[in-house]
C-alpha positions in Angstrom: 95.5 51.8 132.0 97.7 54.8 132.9 100.6 53.2 131.0 98.3 52.6 128.1 97.4 56.5 128.3 101.0 57.6 128.6 102.1 55.4 125.4 99.0 56.7 123.4 99.9 60.3 124.4 103.6 59.7 123.5 102.8 58.1 120.1 100.3 61.1 119.5 103.0 63.8 120.1 105.7 61.7 118.0 103.4 61.6 115.0 102.4 65.6 115.6 106.2 66.2 115.7 106.8 64.2 112.3 103.7 66.0 110.7 105.1 69.6 111.8 108.6 68.5 110.4 107.0 67.4 106.9 105.0 70.8 107.0 107.9 72.9 107.7 109.9 71.2 104.9 107.2 71.7 102.3 106.8 75.5 103.3 110.7 75.6 102.9 110.5 74.1 99.6 107.5 76.3 98.4 109.1 79.4 99.6 112.4 78.5 97.6 110.4 77.7 94.7 108.4 81.0 94.6 111.7 83.0 95.1 113.2 81.3 92.1 110.0 81.9 90.0 110.1 85.7 91.0 113.5 85.8 89.8 112.7 84.3 86.5 109.5 86.5 86.1 111.5 89.6 86.6 114.0 88.4 84.1 111.4 87.6 81.4 109.1 90.5 82.0 110.4 92.8 79.7 110.7 90.3 77.0 107.9 89.1 74.5 106.1 86.0 74.4 104.2 84.1 77.1 107.4 82.7 79.1 106.5 85.4 82.0 102.9 84.4 82.0 103.5 80.5 82.4 106.1 81.5 85.2 103.3 83.6 87.0 100.9 80.7 86.6 103.4 78.3 88.1 104.0 80.8 90.9 100.3 81.2 91.5 99.9 77.4 91.9 102.9 77.4 94.6 101.4 80.5 96.4 97.9 78.6 96.4 99.5 75.5 97.7 101.3 77.7 100.5 98.1 79.4 101.4 96.5 76.0 102.2 99.4 75.5 104.9 99.7 79.1 106.2 97.6 82.2 106.1 99.7 84.3 103.7 99.4 87.7 102.2 100.8 88.4 98.8 101.9 91.9 97.5 102.9 92.3 93.8 105.8 94.6 93.2 106.1 96.8 90.0 108.9 94.3 88.8 106.4 91.6 88.6 108.0 89.9 91.7 105.8 89.3 94.7 106.4 89.6 98.4 104.9 87.0 100.8 104.1 87.6 104.4 102.6 85.4 107.0 99.9 86.3 109.5 
């Protein structure tokens, strides 16, 4: 019984470790993608057309996904880029 409990706890902690690793990887991917989109938005913000708006929509989707993983605050800058902080 104690051996079974020990095995169950070890398996549980190993699964938690994998889950945290997966979430950490996704957070890193999202923040990289948001940073890339920020750069493109700033580049296209002065131009005409819907390019910057389409990029903002894509960034908003990434921010939404990130907010489902972490508590974040988003602050838009005059350039069109956003700063993202966690709370």
